[in-house]
N, C-alpha and C positions, 0 to 999 in steps of 0.2 A: 349670413351673409348680414351687412350691416352696411344700410349708407347715410353719410351726413351729408346737413343740408346747411350751410354758414351761412348768415347774412350780420346785414348792421355797417360796415361798411361805408369809407368812403372817407369825402375831405374831411380839415377840422384843421383848424386854426393852432397854431404851439399856445399851451396852458389848457388847451378845448378837454373835454373829455367824450368815447363816444362804449360804447355798446354790441362787441359781437354775441351771436346767437349761434348755435350751434343743434337740432331737430339730429337727433337719431328714428333712425328706423322703425326702431322699436328700444323697448325696456332692458337697457343693459348694464346701469346706471349701478347696479347691487354687485355686478359682479367683472365690472369694465374697471380700468385707471383713462380717465383723458384729462386731454395737451391740446393746448393749444403755439401753434408752431410759429416760425414764419418765415419767411425771405425775402430780402432785400436784391436790386437788379445786381449780381453780381457777388450773389455771398450767400454762403451757407444756409440751409436751411438750419434753425435757432428753437428752441424751446424758448416759451416767456411762461408758464403756464402748467401744474398740474396740480390734478385733484387723485385720490385714489378714490376707489369701490367705498375705504370707509372714510373718508371725505378728508384726509390730511392733504395740504395743499404746498407745494412747493413752487420757488420763482427763483430766479436769477438776479444779482445781485443789481442788473439795468434797466429790473422793472420793479425793483422790491418796493413796498409801501405805492406805489404809485397804482400796479393792476390789481387785479384781485374775482379767479377764477372762483366760479358756483354755479352748481346744478341743482337743477327742479328735477327732483327723480319723474314726479303726476305728469310731468313736459314730458320728460325724455328732451331736455335740453338745457344744455354746459353754456356758460356765461363767462365772455372774459370783458371785466367794466375798464375802460383804460380811461384814466385820471392826467393834469399835465402832459398831457402829450406833449412831443418835440422830434422836431425833422427826421429826425436820425429814432424813430420808432415807424417811420412808412418805409411799407413793405407788404407783401398778400398774406394777408391770417391765414393759418389753416388747422382746422380741428382734428386731432387724430383723438381715434378706441384700440383701444388694446384689447383684447382679449389672453389676458395673464397666466391663463390657467393652458391655451393651447394656443397661445402666441403670435395670433396675428394679429394683424391692425389694421385699421381704416383706415381714409383718409378723402374729406373733405378737397370739395372742385379750389377754395380757396374764395375770400373775401378781400378785393381792395382799402389798402387803408393808407390816406393823402395827409402828410403833417407840413402846412402850408400857410405862409400871409400870404 
């Protein structure tokens, strides 16, 4: 079992930045793929950033160049740096951990990000 706890959400003006953190309850990053997803009201949950156990990253076009995912193995924490935020980035952001060997998925509780003037 893995517990994930997100933090760092809040209210920010358009063009601003936020950094989200996701702390895992144990050391998993060497064997798990990690991802950040978001879900806006009335919309499906979508992937916004992913990082594999070897450090390869992937982003959809909607956030490419603005969002950066990274991980600190020593701290069991994965981050999402979000720059040049837009109102359409408003959503609940969720951290995800995938045990690629066993096919198991774990989710955090989510953190609200609101981009508004």
